[in-house]
N, C-alpha and C positions, 0 to 999 in steps of 0.2 A: 160302517164306523166313521164317526167325524172325526176331524182332523185333531180336536182335543184329545179325544180318546186314543186315538192312533199314537199321538205325541206322549202320553203318559205310558202307553204299553211299551214304546220303543225305550222310553227312559228307564222304565223298570227293567228290561232284558239288558240294557247296557249295565245298569248297576249291578244286577246279579252277577253278570258276567266278571265284573271287576271284582266282587266280593269272592267269588270263586276261585279267581286267579291269585289274588292278594292273601286268600286265607282268612279274610275279616268275616265275621259272623254278624247277622243281621237278627236283632231282637230275640235270640235264643235264650230259652230260660236256663236256669242252672239245672234243672232235672234233664233237659234235652241235651246239654253239655256233657254232664256226667253219664249220660247212657252211651255216649261216643267213647268214653274212656273206660267202660266196663271189662274188666280183664287185662287191661294194657299194663306192661310192666314199664319200669323206668328204662330199661334198655330199648324198648320199643320207642317210647317218648323220646328218649335221647337221639335217637336215629331220625325221628320226625323232625325234631327241631333242627337236625343238620339240614334236613332237605328243604327247610324254609329260609336258611340262612343264618340260625342262631346257634352256631357252634360255640361251645364253652361259655354261654352266657345265662343259661338257665338251670344249671345243675348245681346244687349247693355242694360246698365244700364237704369232702367225705368224713369230716369231724361231725357232721350232722347225721347221726345215723340211729337205726332202730334201738330203743330202750329194750325190747325184747323180741324174739322170733319164735314163730310156730310154723314149721315147715310141713305139718300134718294137713292143716287146714287153711294155712296162709292167711290167719286172722290178724295178723300184722301189718298186712298191707291195706292201704286205703287211697281212694281218690276222693277229693273234695274241693269245694269253692272257698278260696280264702275270705276269711274275715280276720283284720290284722289289728293289733294292739302294741303299743311301746311302752315299757316302764324305763324310768331313768333312776340313777342314784340320788338321793336326796342330799340337800345340804344344810338341812334343819338341825339345830341342837337339840339334842334329847336329854332330859333331865334324868339322872341316875344316881342312887337308886330311888325307886317308887315303892311304896306298900302296895299290897295285893290289889286292893281297891281302885287307888289311884292308877295303876298299871293297867286294869282292865278297862277302865273308862278312858284312858289315853289310847290304849290299842284299839278299842271300838271306834274312836273318833278317827284315827288314823286310816282304819280300813274303810270307812264310810265317807271320808272327804278326800284324802290324799291318794290312797292307793287301793281303789275299788275296782270293779270289774264291769265298766259301762259296756263293754262289748257283748255281754251276755244278750242283750236284747236284740242283737243281729244274728245270734245263732238259730239255724234252723236245720231241718233235714238236709243232709250233704254238706254241712259246713266242714272246713278245714281251719282250725283255730292256730294263727301264726303269731308268735309273741317274740318280740324283739327285747330282750332283758340284758343287752350287752353292757357290761361296765357296772352292773349294780350290786356286785360283790356276791358273798355267800348267803343270797337270798332265794328262798324257796316259794316262787311266785304260784307254782302249781303243786298242788297236793293230792292225796287220794279222795278228799271230799269233793273239791271243787271241779276236778276233771271228771269225777263220776256225775256231777251235777251236769256240766256241759254235754257230756254224753248221753244223758237222759233227755236233752233238749234237742238233739239230733246230731251233734257234732260227730264227724267220722273219725277225726284223729287230731292231734296237736304236734306242731313242730315249733321248737324254741332253741335259741341259741345257748340255752342254759336254765337255771332257775326250777328245777324240779327236785322235789323231794318225796318222802312216802313212795319210793320207788318199788318195794316190795309189793305194797297194796295195788299200786298201779298195774303192776305185771299180772298180780293175781286177778285184778278186775279185767284183764285183757283189754285195756284201753291203747289202742295204736299211738304210740307217742316217739317222737324222733328229737334228738337233742344233741348238744355237744357233751360228751359224758365227762369230760374234763372240767366243765364249768357247771356242774351239779350244785344246786343250792339247798341250803338246809336250814336257815334262819327265816323267821315270819318277815312279811314285807313292812310292817311298822318300824320306823326307826331306820329303815334301809332304802326303800324305794319309793316312788311316786308314778302314778300313771301320766303319761305325756300326751299320747294321742291315741285314737280309735279310728279304724278304717281309714288310715292314711298309708301311704307307701312307706314300706319299711324294708331293711337289708338283712337279710339271714345268710349266713354262709356264703357271703360274697355275690348273693344274687338279689336283685331287686324284686320285692312281692308287693303287688297291688292289690286292693280288695277287688273280687271277682276273679282273679286269675285262678287257674287250675293247678291243684297240687296233686302230684302222683308220688307216693312213697312206698317203698319196699325194702327188702335186704341190701340193694343197691345204692338206697340213698334217698334223696328228695329231689324231684324235678318240679319246676314252674313253669307253666305253659302261659304265656300273655295271652289274656282272653280273645283278642283280635285275631290270633293265630290258633285258636283252640281247634276249630274244625279242620283246617288243613293239617295240622300235626297230628291229630287222631287219625284221620284217613290214612296218612303214610305210615303211621304207627301199625294200625290194624292190618295193613298188608304185610309188613314185616312180620308181625306175631303169627298170622296164619301161614307163611311160608316157614317159620321156625317149628311151629306145631307139626306142619305135615312132615318136614324132614325128620325130626326127632321122633315122631310116631312110627315112620318107617324103621328107624334104628331099633325102637322098642320091639317091634313085631319081629324084626330079624333075631335080636337076642332074646326073644321071648321074655320080655320084661312086662309084667302087667301094666295096662295102661291107666294113667293116673289124670288128674284135672289139668296138669301143664301140658298134655298133649291132645287131650280130648277136644272135640269140635265144640 
């Protein structure tokens, strides 16, 4: 082996060691990262975050919680890769009242130009849609139709600090949705908010969320794993989950409780 090749090999080994120690991942795809988080709970991820030094920095406030829960098949749980958007309150004057035709024209123009959904183009299988709508009032930015449309494009779940309406239908459609229940929104977006940014860092539940970060959501709330620590956190979390399953499985057997998915290998 010539000196140049030896140098490159040594450099690669050094960088690989650094990435392993620091938890930084190299060119991992979204699919590869999500595979590491398959089956992991928020509790496991929380412990993993502690182990890399991210205590109390990546767990959203408990006010951000599941819209619905299904503890039979755990279909309310999801893991995804963040795509972010931010809506802000408008300061535009709205003419009132308007006749039906004028209102419909105004409504369509607002949806098309001021409060549209440009983040849709970034949705793919495995996406977690993260919406910051803080302060935009009683506005329903997410409803039964657009949430189902996002789901059809591959989104695994939605996390928002408010702005969810049509909640009965969203529950019936079983779309994993997490929000601040005290900040539900009911009005349409026209006249109330505008899109401010797409795929930029946002703050939800007191936590920074960047595009590409890992989102884990279940009955305990929502955890955000910075992408550069995703591999290390998942490794620690998996160890914790395996130990928990083994210990609880022993108690199931002792108490003659039929095994379920929460304790099976």
